[in-house]
N, C-alpha and C positions, 0 to 999 in steps of 0.2 A: 486544567490540561485533564486529558483524559487518554488513556490508553486500554487497548485491547490486543490480545491473541487473536492468530486466526492460522489457520492450516492451510496452507497454499494446496490445493486439492487435485490440479489439474494436472497432465504429464509433464508438458514441458518448464514449468515452473514460470516464473518473472521476466519471462524474455522477450525482445522481439515486440509483437503483437500486442501481447498480455499486458507486459508495463508499459505501452502507448497508453490501452485503454486507462488503465489505475493512474498513470500520469495526469491525462486527460480529466477525468473526474476529478482527483484533486486539487486540481487550477479551477473549478469549479467555485471553490471557497476560500475566503478569507483569511482563514486560520492558519498559522504554519502548522506544517505537516512532516512528520517525518516518518521513515521506515525501521526496523531495527531486528538486526538479524548478530543471531553472537555477538552481543555487546557493541557491534558496527553498526552506528545513528548516519542515516544519509538525509537528502531533503526528499520529501516524494514527488516533489514538483519539478524533478531533475532526472532527467532519463537517463543521463552516464553513473549519475547514483544508483539510481535504484536497479540498471543491469549490475552494478561494479558489485553488487553485494551476491553475485551470484544466485540466486535462487532459485533451486529447482522445485519439481514436486514431490510434495509429502515432507514439508520442510515447514515448520512454525515459526512463526513473523510478529512482530509487534506493531502496530498503527496508533502512531499518538500525533494529539491535534491539541493544540494552545490556539483559543481565538471567540471570537465572539459565538463565529457557527462550528464550535468546536464538537459537540453530541450530535449535527446532521452528518457532517462528516465522517465522522466516525464510522458510524451506522452502515451510511453508503457504501463505504471503501469494503469495510466488513463486509456487508454484502456482494460486491462485487466480488473480492476473492473467492466467496464462498458460490458464488456462482460458476464459479469456473472463468470468469472474464467472460460475458454476457453481458453485452449492453442494449 
């Protein structure tokens, strides 16, 4: 299991379009992936779960992956968040 903290820097946070990009990227991996904010953890492959966290700009989140491709999943998801969700 790998965990990394990342700062969501774009102004709108992880809503609508950025959340969709994030979920699409998470679904490319076999590993189980979660997003955690304020001790609340949701499945990163679930749009409703991710949106329910209410992640706004300048919020620190934790991305957690567990599985055969966990390192690649974490690296690519962290890069996506740090890029401002540019795919």
